[in-house]
C-alpha positions as a Markdown table, in Angstrom:
| # | Residue | x | y | z |
|---|---|---|---|---|
| 1 | Met | 95.7 | 128.6 | 113.8 |
| 2 | Lys | 98.8 | 128.1 | 111.7 |
| 3 | Ile | 101.2 | 125.2 | 112.0 |
| 4 | Ile | 104.7 | 125.1 | 110.7 |
| 5 | Ala | 105.8 | 121.4 | 110.4 |
| 6 | Phe | 109.1 | 120.0 | 109.2 |
| 7 | Gly | 111.3 | 116.9 | 109.3 |
| 8 | Gly | 114.8 | 117.4 | 110.6 |
| 9 | Ser | 116.4 | 115.9 | 107.5 |
| 10 | Asn | 117.4 | 116.9 | 104.0 |
| 11 | Ser | 116.6 | 113.5 | 102.6 |
| 12 | Ala | 114.2 | 113.7 | 99.6 |
| 13 | His | 112.4 | 110.8 | 101.1 |
| 14 | Ser | 112.5 | 111.9 | 104.7 |
| 15 | Ile | 110.5 | 109.6 | 107.0 |
| 16 | Asn | 110.5 | 112.3 | 109.6 |
| 17 | Lys | 109.0 | 114.8 | 107.1 |
| 18 | His | 106.2 | 112.2 | 106.5 |
| 19 | Leu | 105.6 | 111.9 | 110.2 |
| 20 | Ala | 105.6 | 115.6 | 110.8 |
| 21 | Thr | 103.2 | 116.1 | 107.9 |
| 22 | Tyr | 100.8 | 113.5 | 109.2 |
| 23 | Ala | 100.9 | 114.8 | 112.8 |
| 24 | Ala | 100.2 | 118.3 | 111.6 |
| 25 | Ser | 97.2 | 117.1 | 109.7 |
| 26 | Leu | 95.7 | 115.8 | 112.9 |
| 27 | Phe | 95.1 | 119.3 | 114.3 |
| 28 | Glu | 91.6 | 120.6 | 113.7 |
| 29 | Asn | 90.9 | 123.9 | 111.9 |
| 30 | Ala | 94.6 | 124.5 | 111.2 |
| 31 | Glu | 96.4 | 125.9 | 108.3 |
| 32 | Val | 99.5 | 123.7 | 107.8 |
| 33 | Glu | 102.7 | 124.7 | 106.0 |
| 34 | Val | 105.3 | 121.9 | 105.7 |
| 35 | Leu | 108.9 | 123.1 | 105.3 |
| 36 | Asp | 111.6 | 121.3 | 103.4 |
| 37 | Leu | 115.0 | 121.8 | 104.9 |
| 38 | Asn | 116.5 | 121.7 | 101.4 |
| 39 | Asp | 115.0 | 125.1 | 100.9 |
| 40 | Phe | 117.2 | 126.4 | 103.8 |
| 41 | Ala | 120.5 | 124.9 | 102.7 |
| 42 | Met | 123.5 | 127.1 | 103.8 |
| 43 | Pro | 127.2 | 126.6 | 103.9 |
| 44 | Leu | 128.5 | 124.7 | 107.0 |
| 45 | Phe | 128.4 | 127.1 | 109.9 |
| 46 | Ser | 131.6 | 128.5 | 111.3 |
| 47 | Val | 132.4 | 131.6 | 113.2 |
| 48 | Asp | 135.0 | 132.5 | 110.5 |
| 49 | Leu | 132.4 | 132.3 | 107.8 |
| 50 | Glu | 129.9 | 134.2 | 109.9 |
| 51 | Lys | 132.6 | 136.9 | 110.4 |
| 52 | Glu | 133.1 | 137.0 | 106.6 |
| 53 | Ile | 129.5 | 137.1 | 105.4 |
| 54 | Gly | 127.4 | 138.0 | 108.5 |
| 55 | Gln | 124.0 | 136.6 | 109.4 |
| 56 | His | 122.8 | 134.4 | 106.6 |
| 57 | Asp | 119.7 | 135.5 | 104.8 |
| 58 | Thr | 118.5 | 131.9 | 104.6 |
| 59 | Ala | 118.6 | 131.6 | 108.4 |
| 60 | Lys | 116.6 | 134.8 | 108.6 |
| 61 | Ala | 114.0 | 133.3 | 106.3 |
| 62 | Phe | 113.8 | 130.2 | 108.4 |
| 63 | Leu | 113.2 | 132.3 | 111.5 |
| 64 | Thr | 110.5 | 134.3 | 109.7 |
| 65 | Lys | 108.7 | 131.0 | 108.9 |
| 66 | Leu | 108.9 | 129.9 | 112.5 |
| 67 | Glu | 107.6 | 133.3 | 113.6 |
| 68 | Ser | 104.5 | 132.9 | 111.4 |
| 69 | Ala | 103.4 | 129.8 | 113.3 |
| 70 | Asp | 101.1 | 129.4 | 116.3 |
| 71 | Ile | 102.4 | 125.8 | 116.7 |
| 72 | Leu | 105.5 | 124.0 | 115.6 |
| 73 | Val | 105.5 | 120.3 | 114.7 |
| 74 | Val | 109.0 | 119.0 | 114.4 |
| 75 | Ser | 110.1 | 115.5 | 113.7 |
| 76 | Leu | 113.9 | 115.0 | 114.1 |
| 77 | Ala | 115.9 | 112.5 | 112.1 |
| 78 | Glu | 118.5 | 110.7 | 114.1 |
| 79 | Asn | 122.0 | 110.4 | 112.7 |
| 80 | Asn | 124.4 | 108.5 | 114.9 |
| 81 | Ser | 122.3 | 109.1 | 118.0 |
| 82 | Asn | 122.1 | 112.9 | 117.3 |
| 83 | Tyr | 120.6 | 115.6 | 115.1 |
| 84 | Ser | 121.1 | 115.4 | 111.3 |
| 85 | Thr | 123.7 | 117.7 | 109.9 |
| 86 | Ala | 121.0 | 119.5 | 107.9 |
| 87 | Phe | 119.0 | 120.4 | 111.0 |
| 88 | Lys | 122.0 | 121.2 | 113.1 |
| 89 | Asn | 123.4 | 123.6 | 110.5 |
| 90 | Ile | 120.1 | 125.5 | 110.2 |
| 91 | Phe | 119.8 | 125.6 | 113.9 |
| 92 | Asp | 123.4 | 126.9 | 114.3 |
| 93 | Trp | 123.0 | 129.7 | 111.8 |
| 94 | Ser | 119.6 | 130.7 | 113.3 |
| 95 | Ser | 120.8 | 130.6 | 116.9 |
| 96 | Arg | 123.5 | 133.2 | 116.0 |
| 97 | Ile | 120.7 | 135.6 | 115.0 |
| 98 | Thr | 118.6 | 134.9 | 118.1 |
| 99 | Lys | 118.9 | 132.5 | 120.9 |
| 100 | Glu | 115.1 | 132.2 | 120.9 |
| 101 | Val | 115.2 | 130.2 | 117.6 |
| 102 | Phe | 111.8 | 128.6 | 118.4 |
| 103 | Gln | 110.4 | 131.9 | 119.7 |
| 104 | Gln | 108.4 | 130.4 | 122.6 |
| 105 | Lys | 106.1 | 128.6 | 120.2 |
| 106 | Pro | 104.3 | 125.5 | 121.5 |
| 107 | Met | 105.9 | 122.5 | 119.9 |
| 108 | Leu | 105.0 | 118.9 | 119.3 |
| 109 | Leu | 108.4 | 117.2 | 119.2 |
| 110 | Leu | 108.6 | 113.9 | 117.2 |
| 111 | Ala | 111.1 | 111.4 | 116.0 |
| 112 | Thr | 111.1 | 108.2 | 114.0 |
| 113 | Ser | 113.6 | 105.8 | 112.5 |
| 114 | Pro | 113.7 | 102.4 | 110.8 |
| 115 | Gly | 114.8 | 100.9 | 114.1 |
| 116 | Ala | 113.0 | 99.8 | 117.3 |
| 117 | Arg | 114.0 | 102.9 | 119.3 |
| 118 | Gly | 112.3 | 105.3 | 116.9 |
| 119 | Gly | 114.8 | 108.1 | 117.2 |
| 120 | Ala | 114.7 | 108.0 | 121.0 |
| 121 | Ser | 118.3 | 109.3 | 121.4 |
| 122 | Val | 117.7 | 112.4 | 119.3 |
| 123 | Leu | 114.3 | 112.9 | 120.9 |
| 124 | Glu | 115.9 | 112.9 | 124.4 |
| 125 | Ile | 118.7 | 115.3 | 123.3 |
| 126 | Ala | 116.2 | 117.7 | 121.7 |
| 127 | Asn | 113.7 | 117.5 | 124.6 |
| 128 | Asn | 116.5 | 118.6 | 126.9 |
| 129 | Ala | 118.2 | 121.2 | 124.7 |
| 130 | Leu | 115.5 | 122.9 | 122.6 |
| 131 | Pro | 113.7 | 124.6 | 125.5 |
| 132 | Arg | 116.9 | 126.6 | 126.1 |
| 133 | Tyr | 116.3 | 128.0 | 122.5 |
| 134 | Gly | 112.7 | 129.0 | 123.0 |
| 135 | Ala | 110.9 | 125.7 | 122.3 |
| 136 | Gln | 107.8 | 125.3 | 124.5 |
| 137 | Ile | 107.7 | 121.5 | 124.1 |
| 138 | Lys | 104.1 | 120.5 | 125.0 |
| 139 | Ala | 104.5 | 116.8 | 124.1 |
| 140 | Thr | 106.8 | 114.2 | 122.5 |
| 141 | Phe | 106.2 | 111.1 | 120.4 |
| 142 | Ser | 108.5 | 108.5 | 119.0 |
| 143 | Leu | 107.4 | 106.2 | 116.2 |
| 144 | Pro | 109.5 | 103.0 | 116.2 |
| 145 | Val | 110.1 | 100.8 | 113.1 |
| 146 | Phe | 108.8 | 103.4 | 110.6 |
| 147 | Asn | 108.5 | 101.0 | 107.7 |
| 148 | Ala | 106.3 | 98.6 | 109.7 |
| 149 | Asn | 104.2 | 101.3 | 111.4 |
| 150 | Phe | 103.6 | 103.9 | 108.7 |
| 151 | Asp | 101.7 | 103.6 | 105.4 |
| 152 | Leu | 103.5 | 105.8 | 102.8 |
| 153 | Glu | 100.7 | 105.5 | 100.3 |
| 154 | Lys | 98.1 | 106.8 | 102.8 |
| 155 | Asn | 100.7 | 109.0 | 104.5 |
| 156 | Gln | 99.5 | 107.9 | 108.0 |
| 157 | Ile | 100.5 | 105.7 | 110.9 |
| 158 | Ser | 99.3 | 102.2 | 110.1 |
| 159 | Asn | 99.6 | 100.8 | 113.6 |
| 160 | Pro | 96.3 | 101.5 | 115.4 |
| 161 | Glu | 97.7 | 101.6 | 118.9 |
| 162 | Leu | 100.5 | 104.1 | 117.9 |
| 163 | Asp | 98.1 | 106.1 | 115.8 |
| 164 | Lys | 95.7 | 106.4 | 118.8 |
| 165 | Glu | 98.6 | 107.3 | 121.1 |
| 166 | Leu | 99.7 | 110.2 | 118.8 |
| 167 | Lys | 96.1 | 111.4 | 118.5 |
| 168 | Asp | 95.6 | 111.3 | 122.2 |
| 169 | Ile | 98.8 | 113.2 | 122.8 |
| 170 | Ile | 97.7 | 116.0 | 120.4 |
| 171 | Lys | 94.2 | 116.2 | 121.9 |
| 172 | Ala | 95.5 | 116.3 | 125.5 |
| 173 | Ser | 98.4 | 118.7 | 124.9 |
| 174 | Phe | 97.1 | 121.3 | 122.4 |
């Protein structure tokens, strides 16, 4: 079983990439590949630019990575209650190639933030929108107050109750 995991942020210190990496590590007998959205940087999408250059090769490469997965583990950063620009731009370019961006792959959809809501707004938006683009969302999980509930040195959730909740979700859903 192959898992493609990524955090929906282009931050070099993305807390969502940490959460996605940890969550992917909880799947038994899985090969895990963690993507960095910085490897998929493209100019800001516009129909005018698309008309000029066509489908972007980087978006094609992103879709190829998703195609190679059996399961997707995606943890979305929340910027002003919505997707980060980095994720939205990759999503926009990719969706012009195929509406089925997530290719009917089973998905664990996550979010975290430094705040108490743990990215709840972006999680709600994505949970409602991404199935229209081929995401088979099997479960969601929000990690509130990242800095208090995640140990960066051990790269794992440090709050025992939240850690158990995520593990139970994965066990029950996949």
